[in-house]
N, C-alpha and C positions, 0 to 999 in steps of 0.2 A: 324771241323767247325760246327757252329750252324746255324740254319735256318736264324736267324736275321742277321748274318754276311754275309751270301750268298746273301740275299735280299738287304742288304745295298750296297754291292759291285755291284750287278746287277743294282741298281738304279743309282749309281754314273756313271757306264759305259754307260748305255743306255740313260740317260738324254741328253748326248752330241750328241746323234744320232737322237734326236727328229726332225721331219720335219714339220715345220710350214706351208708349202705349199703343203703337201701331206697327207690328212686325211685317205688315204687307206693304208699307210705304217704300217706294223704290229707293229713295236716298238711304233709308234705314237698312234696307236689305244690302245695299252696296257696302255700307260701313261695317255691318255685321260680317259679311263675307270676307271683306278685306282684313279685318282684325283677326278673324279665326284662321284664315289661310296664311296670312303673313306673320302671325304670332306677334301682333303689335296692339297698341291701345292709344287712341287719340291721334292728334296731329303731331305735336312735338313730344308728348308723353302722356301717361295716364291722367295727369293732373288737369289736362285740358277740359275734361268733363266737368270738373268742379269749378274751374275758373270761367268757362264759357257758358255752362248751362246750370250751374249750381246743383249738379247731380253726381251721384256715384257713377263710376264707369258702367256701361251696359254689360250684360252677361257674355257678350261676344268677346270681352277682354279676358275671360276666365281661361286659365291654363288647362283646365280639365276639358275634355272634348264634349262633355254633356252640357256645358254652360252653367253648371250648378256650383257656385262658389260664393264666398263672401267678398264682394267687390270692394269692400273697404280694407281688405287685407292685402298688402303689396306682395306677399308671398304667394298668393293665389291667382294673381292676374299678371298679364303682360304689362310691363312698365315702359318698354321702349316704344317710342312713337312710330307711327306708320310712315311719316316723312323720311326718317332715317333708313328704314327698311327699303322703301321705294328707291331712295338714292343709291343704296348698295346694290339693289337689283339692276338698276340702270347701268351702273358701272360694270357689273358682271356681264350683262348682255353686250354692252359696248366692247369690252375686252374680248368676249367670246366671238362675236361676229368679226372682229378684226384679226383674231389669232387662231381660231379653232378650225381644224381641217374637217369639214363636214363629210368627207369621204371616209373618215375614220369610224369604225364601228363601236368604239368605246361608248359607254353609257354612264354619265355622271349619276351617282346615287344619293347625293346630298345637295341641299339647297345652299348656294354660295352666300345667301343673305341671312342664314341662321347664325 
């Protein structure tokens, strides 16, 4: 198994367990943190929330930092899925660890997965 396959399977399984009414649930906290920090929504895309849970995306999919948006408006939410972002992050880390000189003092200022 590859890390990307394990993560993809985990996302598929745990998305279904998201609790819209319990922000203290560990699974819900992980999804909210992942979506906010990685600027993504759902497993494949934002439509996963409606197809899997018959719900609008959670507030953690909002592009605004305060999580206050109309999650029915595609312009106000992240539409790219977290799987795609995770795969890009993995590719970036793989390349970086193979090619980056860690003795170099340069400091990257942007996320390669944005």
